[in-house]
Structures are given as structure tokens and as C-alpha cells.
C-alpha distance (Angstrom), angle and dihedral (degrees) to the residues before:
residue distance angle dihedral
M1 . . .
R2 3.85 . .
N3 3.82 90.8 .
S4 3.83 89.6 51.3
R5 3.81 91.1 51.7
R6 3.74 90.8 47.2
G7 3.82 89.2 53.3
V8 3.74 91.3 51.4
A9 3.78 90.9 47.7
I10 3.81 90.7 52.9
V11 3.79 90.2 51.8
Y12 3.79 89.8 52.4
V13 3.80 91.0 48.7
I14 3.77 91.6 50.7
V15 3.79 91.9 49.6
A16 3.82 90.5 46.4
L17 3.78 91.6 49.7
T18 3.76 90.8 49.3
A19 3.81 91.2 50.7
F20 3.82 90.0 46.7
A21 3.82 90.5 51.4
G22 3.78 88.7 52.0
F23 3.80 92.1 52.4
V24 3.86 91.6 47.8
S25 3.72 89.1 49.0
L26 3.81 91.7 52.8
A27 3.82 91.7 48.1
V28 3.83 98.5 45.7
D29 3.80 104.8 25.3
L30 3.75 95.7 40.6
G31 3.80 90.4 54.5
R32 3.81 90.0 52.9
V33 3.78 92.6 46.9
Q34 3.79 91.4 50.6
L35 3.83 91.5 50.3
V36 3.81 91.4 51.9
K37 3.83 89.0 47.3
T38 3.81 90.6 55.1
Q39 3.82 91.5 47.0
L40 3.80 91.2 49.1
Q41 3.79 93.5 49.0
R42 3.86 89.2 52.5
V43 3.82 89.7 51.8
A44 3.79 92.4 47.6
D45 3.88 93.7 48.8
S46 3.80 93.5 48.0
A47 3.78 96.2 43.7
A48 3.79 94.4 46.5
R49 3.80 90.3 54.3
Y50 3.79 91.9 48.7
A51 3.81 91.4 47.1
S52 3.78 90.3 51.4
Q53 3.77 91.2 54.3
G54 3.78 90.3 60.6
A55 3.82 99.8 35.1
E56 3.75 100.2 101.4
A57 3.82 92.6 46.8
G58 3.80 90.4 50.5
N59 3.76 93.9 -107.7
A60 3.84 99.5 111.8
V61 3.79 97.0 108.7
T62 3.78 95.4 42.0
W63 3.79 94.9 47.6
G64 3.77 95.8 41.1
V65 3.82 94.2 51.0
A66 3.79 92.8 43.4
N67 3.79 91.8 52.3
A68 3.82 93.4 46.7
N69 3.83 89.9 49.7
E70 3.78 91.4 56.4
Q71 3.83 91.2 66.0
T72 3.78 136.8 77.4
V73 3.85 127.3 -125.3
N74 3.78 125.0 -177.6
G75 3.79 92.0 -8.9
A76 3.80 96.3 -52.4
A77 3.82 138.2 87.2
Y78 3.78 109.1 -89.9
S79 3.81 117.9 -119.5
A80 3.83 115.6 -153.9
L81 3.77 128.3 -165.7
N82 3.80 126.5 -136.8
A83 3.80 88.8 -120.8
D84 3.84 88.8 62.1
V85 3.83 88.6 74.7
V86 3.80 115.3 72.5
I87 3.81 124.7 177.7
G88 3.79 119.1 -150.7
K89 3.79 147.4 116.6
W90 3.76 130.4 -60.9
V91 3.76 121.3 -152.3
S92 3.78 107.0 165.5
P93 2.98 121.2 -71.0
T94 3.81 97.1 8.6
F95 3.79 135.7 67.6
T96 3.83 114.8 -156.6
A97 3.80 115.1 -163.8
G98 3.81 114.4 -131.3
A99 3.83 94.4 3.5
T100 3.78 118.9 138.5
P101 2.94 146.3 -92.4
T102 3.80 85.8 40.1
N103 3.78 115.7 -137.5
A104 3.81 104.2 151.3
V105 3.80 147.8 47.3
K106 3.78 126.5 -147.9
M107 3.80 118.2 -154.4
T108 3.81 118.1 -164.8
V109 3.81 119.8 -170.6
G110 3.77 133.3 173.5
C111 3.81 152.6 164.6
T112 3.79 100.9 -132.3
T113 3.75 144.3 151.4
A114 3.78 90.3 -112.2
R115 3.81 90.6 57.7
G116 3.76 92.9 41.6
T117 3.78 91.8 -118.1
A118 3.83 103.9 97.1
V119 3.82 112.7 151.0
P120 3.83 109.1 -100.5
L121 3.78 116.3 -129.0
M122 3.83 116.8 -140.0
F123 3.77 97.7 -160.0
G124 3.78 101.2 15.5
V125 3.83 90.9 86.9
M126 3.74 87.4 71.6
I127 3.75 90.6 66.2
G128 3.79 96.1 36.9
R129 3.83 99.8 -89.8
S130 3.77 116.9 110.6
T131 3.85 101.3 165.5
C132 3.81 141.1 16.5
D133 3.80 129.1 -145.8
V134 3.79 114.5 -133.1
N135 3.83 125.4 -171.0
A136 3.80 138.3 177.4
S137 3.74 135.3 179.7
S138 3.81 139.6 -173.9
V139 3.75 136.7 -169.1
A140 3.80 122.6 -149.0
I141 3.78 124.6 -174.6
F142 3.80 127.6 -154.4
A143 3.82 128.8 -152.8
D144 3.75 136.1 174.4
N145 3.78 115.7 -89.9
P146 3.78 130.0 -144.9
N147 3.79 112.3 -112.4
G148 3.76 111.3 -44.5
G149 3.82 141.4 179.1
F150 3.77 111.7 93.9
I151 3.79 110.2 -28.0
G152 3.83 129.1 -174.4
L153 3.79 103.3 -178.5
S154 3.78 97.4 -158.0
S155 3.81 100.1 24.8
V156 3.81 147.0 -17.0
T157 3.81 112.5 -150.5
V158 3.86 124.4 175.2
K159 3.77 130.3 167.5
N160 3.78 121.5 -157.6
N161 3.81 136.8 -5.7
T162 3.77 98.9 2.4
F163 3.77 119.1 163.8
I164 3.82 124.7 -168.7
G165 3.82 118.8 -175.0
S166 3.80 141.1 127.9
Y167 3.73 142.4 -104.8
N168 3.79 139.9 172.1
S169 3.80 116.2 -114.7
S170 3.78 91.4 -155.6
K171 3.83 88.5 65.6
T172 3.81 104.0 33.2
K173 3.80 137.8 7.2
S174 3.85 94.3 -164.1
P175 3.83 111.5 52.0
T176 3.84 120.5 -176.3
H177 3.81 134.8 -161.6
S178 3.79 92.0 -103.4
G179 3.81 93.8 49.7
A180 3.82 100.4 35.6
G181 3.78 121.8 118.6
F182 3.77 127.9 -120.1
N183 3.81 97.4 -119.9
G184 3.75 99.8 93.7
A185 3.76 120.1 126.4
V186 3.76 139.5 -163.9
G187 3.79 123.3 -169.8
S188 3.86 142.4 -177.2
N189 3.74 143.3 154.9
G190 3.78 86.6 -139.6
A191 3.83 135.7 36.8
V192 3.80 123.3 -28.8
T193 3.76 102.4 -159.8
S194 3.80 134.4 175.0
G195 3.76 137.9 -174.5
N196 3.81 118.2 -150.5
N197 3.75 134.1 -22.0
D198 3.82 95.5 3.1
T199 3.81 120.7 155.8
I200 3.76 136.4 -172.1
Q201 3.79 117.0 -164.4
G202 3.77 94.1 -162.0
N203 3.76 141.9 19.7
V204 3.85 136.9 -31.9
L205 3.78 115.3 -138.8
L206 3.83 117.8 -159.2
G207 3.74 139.4 179.8
P208 3.78 118.3 -128.7
S209 3.87 92.7 -85.1
G210 3.81 94.2 38.9
S211 3.84 125.2 114.3
V212 3.80 138.6 -176.2
S213 3.78 127.4 -146.6
G214 3.74 138.2 167.3
F215 3.81 97.2 14.6
T216 3.79 125.0 114.5
Y217 3.76 105.7 -142.8
S218 3.82 131.1 -178.9
G219 3.86 98.3 -157.6
K220 3.76 134.0 51.8
K221 3.76 135.6 -62.4
M222 3.76 103.4 -125.2
T223 3.76 117.0 -164.3
Q224 3.80 115.9 -169.7
A225 3.76 125.8 -149.0
G226 3.77 89.8 -128.6
G227 3.81 131.7 32.5
I228 3.76 123.5 -82.7
T229 3.75 107.1 -79.1
V230 3.82 117.7 -112.4
P231 3.80 110.8 -131.7
S232 3.76 118.6 -126.9
M233 3.79 114.7 -103.5
P234 3.82 125.1 -134.2
A235 3.78 114.2 -110.0
W236 3.76 118.2 -91.5
S237 3.84 101.2 -116.3
P238 3.83 107.0 153.1
G239 3.72 122.3 -151.4
T240 3.78 137.0 172.0
N241 3.80 114.8 -61.3
P242 3.81 120.8 -125.7
G243 3.78 110.5 -93.0
S244 3.87 88.4 15.5
I245 3.83 89.0 -83.4
P246 3.85 106.4 -178.3
S247 3.78 118.1 -107.0
S248 3.80 90.9 -124.7
Y249 3.78 100.4 55.9
T250 3.78 136.3 179.7
V251 3.79 126.5 -167.3
S252 3.79 114.7 -163.7
N253 3.81 100.6 164.1
S254 3.78 140.2 21.5
T255 3.82 105.1 -49.9
T256 3.85 132.0 175.5
L257 3.78 114.8 -165.0
P258 3.80 126.2 -160.4
H259 3.80 111.9 -96.0
G260 3.78 118.3 -101.4
T261 3.81 141.9 82.6
Y262 3.85 120.1 -39.5
W263 3.78 133.1 -169.0
F264 3.81 117.7 -159.5
T265 3.81 133.0 179.2
S266 3.78 88.3 -166.4
L267 3.77 134.2 2.6
T268 3.84 121.8 -162.6
I269 3.81 119.6 -174.9
T270 3.76 122.8 -177.5
G271 3.80 93.6 148.7
A272 3.82 127.8 37.8
L273 3.81 124.3 -65.2
T274 3.77 123.4 -166.5
F275 3.81 137.5 150.8
D276 3.81 134.8 -127.7
G277 3.78 93.2 -129.3
P278 3.87 142.7 2.7
S279 3.77 109.6 -45.4
T280 3.84 143.1 179.3
V281 3.78 120.8 -144.0
Y282 3.81 124.2 -165.1
V283 3.79 118.8 -166.9
N284 3.77 128.8 -172.3
G285 3.77 98.1 -178.4
N286 3.79 139.9 27.2
V287 3.78 127.0 -29.9
D288 3.82 103.9 -150.5
L289 3.78 103.4 -166.2
E290 3.79 121.1 -176.4
G291 3.78 95.2 144.0
D292 3.84 138.0 29.7
L293 3.79 132.6 -42.9
I294 3.74 110.8 -174.7
G295 3.83 133.6 173.5
Y296 3.79 121.9 -130.7
N297 3.84 113.3 -69.3
S298 3.85 88.2 2.2
V299 3.77 91.6 -75.9
P300 3.88 116.7 138.8
S301 3.80 95.6 -147.9
N302 3.79 89.0 57.8
L303 3.83 90.2 69.0
A304 3.81 117.6 51.3
I305 3.82 114.1 -177.3
Y306 3.77 122.5 -168.8
Q307 3.87 113.2 -173.3
N308 3.78 119.0 -170.2
G309 3.74 132.1 -158.9
S310 3.81 134.3 21.1
N311 3.79 93.5 -56.0
T312 3.83 137.3 128.7
F313 3.77 134.5 -98.2
G314 3.80 116.4 -160.9
S315 3.69 125.5 18.4
T316 3.79 112.9 -7.4
A317 3.77 88.2 -146.4
G318 3.81 93.4 41.7
G319 3.78 90.9 -118.9
A320 3.82 105.0 111.2
N321 3.81 118.6 131.6
N322 3.78 133.0 -167.6
S323 3.76 101.6 16.0
N324 3.81 129.0 164.5
I325 3.78 123.9 -162.2
V326 3.80 123.6 -174.6
A327 3.83 103.7 173.5
D328 3.80 149.2 96.2
V329 3.81 106.0 -109.3
L330 3.80 126.5 -169.9
A331 3.85 110.7 -175.0
P332 3.83 108.9 139.9
N333 3.83 95.2 170.9
V334 3.81 96.6 41.4
A335 3.78 129.5 99.0
F336 3.78 113.1 -132.3
S337 3.85 114.8 -152.4
E338 3.76 132.5 167.8
K339 3.79 131.5 158.8
N340 3.84 123.0 -152.3
N341 3.80 133.5 -0.5
L342 3.78 102.1 10.2
Y343 3.81 121.8 172.2
Y344 3.80 114.1 -170.8
Y345 3.78 120.3 -179.4
G346 3.83 121.2 -177.6
R347 3.74 126.4 21.3
G348 3.83 137.3 -44.4
F349 3.79 136.4 -168.9
F350 3.85 114.7 -171.9
A351 3.79 141.6 156.6
S352 3.85 87.0 -115.4
I353 3.77 140.3 -7.3
N354 3.77 122.4 -144.7
T355 3.78 126.4 172.6
M356 3.82 136.5 161.1
N357 3.82 124.0 -155.3
N358 3.85 132.6 -4.9
A359 3.76 102.4 4.7
E360 3.78 122.0 164.6
F361 3.79 123.3 -167.0
Y362 3.82 120.0 -171.7
Y363 3.83 117.8 -174.6
D364 3.81 111.6 -148.2
E365 3.80 108.0 -126.0
A366 3.80 89.1 -158.3
F367 3.82 85.4 82.1
G368 3.81 89.3 64.0
A369 3.78 126.7 -116.2
A370 3.84 113.1 -0.3
I371 3.77 89.5 -134.4
G372 3.73 94.8 60.1
G373 3.78 113.6 -8.0
K374 3.79 133.8 160.2
T375 3.78 140.6 -75.2
I376 3.80 112.9 -140.2
T377 3.82 117.4 -159.8
T378 3.81 130.2 179.2
V379 3.78 107.5 -134.2
K380 3.81 105.2 168.5
């Protein structure tokens, strides 16, 4: 009888250990799988946006794969396939591969058995599961922009040692004067005025009453019959910020926020603010910038900023020094003002632009032509 009871007890112990192994697997392995899922989603979002930038020129596959391969997933460099990038048409809420007219790119990434990169499970083997396939996808749409570059609708005024050129963020993250392209652009319906030693490697776009003086520029002065068109702004429809970040937010040191969509009534940066993936920031108030504001992976299209109202961007007192901006900013009623040692990479559309000494503006050619260009939006 005792031996029989012992046998039953052993069975119970085996069952209990199996159940325990299952719970451990869920706690440890699920955490790892979720981390990989987050990393893959970040890769998909970023690569889809990059691929969209090159879609019309036939570079979607090349750019999407290259961007994905710059990133790390599950502790190793990611390896994308050409087939991961699919061009098609987006009509909300559906992406149709190969449909025309094309306006979207879908990027699918994964750590799977078929790719030889499935996520290994530490404890899952005890319940017959040694790996787990994890996938993520993202759809980004592209649309023609109004005139882009760096626009100050009423005026652009700089003082000394200002340089305006171009670069391509898919090739370099740190452009210099000597290596900069000649596709930069500055535009205004009013006066574009410089002080000393100010150069534009590119074109000047003017409304019918616009003028340019002081600048040395390599391209053309292009005067339109009508004023520079003001792009339409997305509606202000505030939601909850990722991580419950407050709507009135101050950054006083180096801070990396979770990627996503943010709604701010004011944003003050005296340190450095960046994001761990492509993000969109809506602001209905001032952006007081006396530090750095940088998109994920130092790519301007990874940080879209829409600023509403007749507010300010920069230092409210015009006294900020040593600021870096890597972003795509649309703020047509906002006065942009910085003082000394400004480095701005990407694109900017403001009511006015005013800088003092040693300002460098680099238009990101990945957006397309500076006079025109594209808007890239992640939709799924």
C-alpha cells in the first residue's frame, strides 16, 4: 500500500514540476519574446518610413533593407530580405500590395524558424517548445508636400557665419560643409536677409513680394507668382502620452522617451531629448529649446513635430546657445529663434526664422526635392 501511495505521489510531483516549468517559461520566455517584439516593431516602423522616402525613385527596397540592417534585434544585427519590402496602395484601413497608384510601403520583419532566427526559449523545452516565431510589420504612406526646405513665411533673418546645405540621412548622420550637397533651400514670402559670411548651397524660394540680400547662393532665386503655400495642419486632438508623460513637460538632462504619439501644451528642453523609435509630437504651446531635440537613430523623418498656434520654437528670450535639432517640423504660425551654434538637420516650416551666429541648416534629401518633397506617415 505504501509503495502504491509513493507511486501516486511521484506522479503528482511530476505533474506539479511540469506545471511549474510552464509557469517559469511564461514568466521568463514571454518577457524575452515581448522584448524582441518591441525591437522588431521599431525596425519595421523605421524601415517602412525610409523605404517610402525612396519609393517613387525606385529605391524603396534598397533603402528599406539598408535601414533595417543598421539595427539590432535580440542582441544581433538584423538581416532583412528584399521580399520584406512591398510597395502598394493604402486606403484606410487596408494596404493592397501592388495596387496603383502607389502611395505606401509595407515592411515585414521577423525572428522566425524559416529565417533561422527564431527566439530560443530557456524553459519552454520542458514543455516541448524550444523556440518562438516573432513577427512585426508597419505601413508608411508618402504624399507630395508643399514647398519645403527651411521656410520662414514672413521673414528669414540670420546674422553671421550661417551655412545652409543638404545631405542624405541614409548615407551619413553627420554632414559637414565640405561634404554637404547643393540641394538646400530657403524660402519666404518676405525678406531673406543675412549678415556676414552666409552661404546657401541650393535655391532661394520667394513669394511675389519676397527678396533676398546678403547671402551667397549656388542655385537659383525662384520667385513664384503666388505666395508660398501654407501646409494644412493636423487637428489638435490630444490623447494620453506614452508612459503617462505630462502634457506640460520639461527635460533637464539626457532623456529617451518611448516611441509613439505625444501631445504637449508646452515643451521645455535644457538637456537632450530623443526617442527609442519613430515618433510624432503635437504641441499646442511653446517649444523652449536650449538643448537638443533628436529623432530616433538621428534620422529627421523619425521625429515629426506639429506645432499649433502663434507660439515660439527655440529660446523664448532668443538667447539659446548650442542647440541640435534632428526633426521634421511643421509650425506655420510659429516664430523660430535661436542664438549661437545651432545645428538643424531635417526640414522646417515656420512663420519666421531668426538666428544669430554660427548656424548650420542641412536639408535631408531623403524627404525628396527641397522645393516640393514628401510627407511620410506611419499608418499601421
